[in-house]
Every structure is written in C-alpha cells, then in structure tokens.
C-alpha angles and dihedrals in degrees: 000000000000128000118268102241089214097054120093118252130214131200088252089058086059091053103264116116110199091183090057090051091050090050091052091054090052091047095053099043094088092051093047091047091061090060097054122128128198091254093064111096100186142028136241117297106051127111090252137008122239119218125170125208111257115251090228090081118084099187107006126192121197118231119192133189135178134190146140136225097251124199092338081090088070089065091049089053092047093048094037090230114134106157099089107043089077089065088051089055094052094041095055092058103035093047089051096054091041091068089071091051096260125153108221109237105175143003135204126194137202119207117186128182143153095237122011115240102193095200093051093044090049090054091050095050091044086059091048090053091048089053091050090052090052090050095043092235130126124250096220102171147309145183132271111198120191107193115172115220093011095097134031116259112281095016133108140170131228135206132163146164138214132207122201140172134231132175109256092235091049099055110130108228106161091230093124095054110123141172111289095036118132124242116215127189130207116212119254125220091233134296089336106201103322136093095023095135086062092040091055090049090052091049090051092049094047093052094221119154106222090196091061117102090234091063099039094113092050090051091050092048092051093047096043107131121251113269115248112219099182105107099044093046095045088051089052093048091050095046095042109026115194095014096105110072098180143002129197125190107213104225133132108357094038124225099325097053102037103046093059090058090076099038125098120230116280100038137088131200109228107204124194108215091200094058097086138043109257114214113246093244090072092053089051091051093047093048098046094040094043087227119173121231096255093052090049091053094049095045108036137037087235091211100317113099101171131025127204128194116205138159108279090239090061099044097095095048093045091050092049092049093051092047089054087055092055101264127133106228131194131186096229106170151314142261117250138170113285120244119223110282093003121141114248095237121044117185110192 
C-alpha cells in the first residue's frame, strides 16, 4: 500500500516516535540523578550540560576519551540481554582516561537505532548509569537517535565519551619507567569489549547455542561487563602519589599492543603468561578457535584488564593496597632493557 499524496504525514508515519523518545528521557532521569556530582549545574534534558571545574584542583588539565562497545552488541541482541552493555560503554572511556591519572567527571552517551524500543533503551541507559556510578562520574546527557532503515530491526549502536581532570604535575606519562621496574596486572572480568568479531566467529565455528541452558555460563562469561578500575586506582594515586610510573588499559590489541603505549624508548616489558590465573572463557576461545598464544596475547586481555608499572621496591605495598580496595592483583613481569629490534611487550 502506497501513501496517499493528499493525506497529511507525521514524523511517526516516517518511523520516528517523538512520544517514545520523551518517555525514554523520563525513564532514565532517576538513574542519571544517582550519578550527579556537585560540579554539575543542570539536569538531563537541556540542549547542553553545564559542569564547573571543581575548586579542589590547583592547575587542572582535561583528559577526554571516546569509544563504543563494538560487536559485543551482537551478543546482547542474540541473548536479548541489554542491561550490561551500558557499563561496557562507560568502562572503555573512563578506564582509558584513568591511565593518565585523570578522575572522570562526566559522561555523555549516543544511542542510535532504527526503531526505538523504550524498554530496551531504558535497560541500556540503566547500565550506563550504573557504570557511571562505579566510575564516580556524572551522566550529564546524551543523544537518542531513531533513524528508520539505518539499522536492522531489534539492533542499535552505542558510543560515548568521558571527560576527566588531573593536576598538571600529577599526569602519568610513563617517562620514568626504567629497567628493573615491576609490572603488576589487575584481573579482568572476561574479554571486556574487545575481540568480539573473532569471538563471534569462534562461536559460529563451534556450533554452540548460547541460548541453550547447557551453555548459559559461557554466555554469561562472554557478556560479563567490562571491569571499571577507577575508584581503586584513584584511591591508590591519592594515598601514594608518584608511586605509579605507568598504567595501560588492555583493550583492542591485547597485552602486546597496549603495554608499549606507556613505555619509553629503550625498554621492554617481559610478561610471564603463567603468572596469573586465566579465566576459563579464554581457554574455551583458544581451544575452539585453535588460536596460538601470540594471537591470543595481541587480541585479548587474557585475564588482565589493567597493567601498572611501579618501582620493584613498591610492588608489594601497591599490591596490598589494591587488594584492600577489592582488586585481584598479580605480579606479571618486569621491565628490562630493550634489545635491538625487539618488541616492547613480550608475553612468554
């Protein structure tokens, strides 16, 4: 049936439901309210959000990060579970800016779909707000874009960005890292939000049905939200200023590609792959994908979501402090002089 060219059209006739968008805003206001900080001067719903710089900073520098969730969303669609990917979205950005010592102050999200399902979108944003609470940052706004024909039915995409602050003289640069320093690893909650194009290929090859009761634990492990390391690490930086020489968030590129991003020239991080307990999900992925060790280390976090470099003399105290903050900490390697042509992160 074609449109009658003489009949009036509405935006809803074109596939965009303004009332549904308004309902979503009302649904998410209570979740966003729980994330508010004193610096935020307005609530959700304005054209822009006002945030002042906290007076506790003497010489603040802004640090910004942006990311998405990637094809992990495809698993959320398949499993019809949407309440955790919001935490993934927040985690990818706040963990990134954390590595320079920044305290995340606020977060903005972008939710795009072909047809807005208010219940699904509410679950997603509820997860975003939960992630912001874990990171101590305010969810100050975002954008919901309903774009008919842009996305397959039942699918959506997510993006977001975080802005944080750090004192100029407390920025973590990695420049002081030297041979003999200790490398510590904080446990991940699973693959986090990286490598899911390969993960989905492995699932397809294995023939497993993630909706089957027999594979429920595997499904939960694969959809486990990215761990947010902000509060424990900020507590460490406040209690022991200057002790952390470098931080690396293990995201796309795995251990071998992310650790070098914080290392100065002339050094290599020698990582012992037997020094931590690898979650079973990684063994399942390696076995069913027939993936060699080097490919695992350059694709996945393999159970280590954040890496710290500290002076060897401080490693024990730093580990004890982080354990008291609820983190699982492993001594995973050491910094040594780099041989000519050698990669800056060796996992062996």
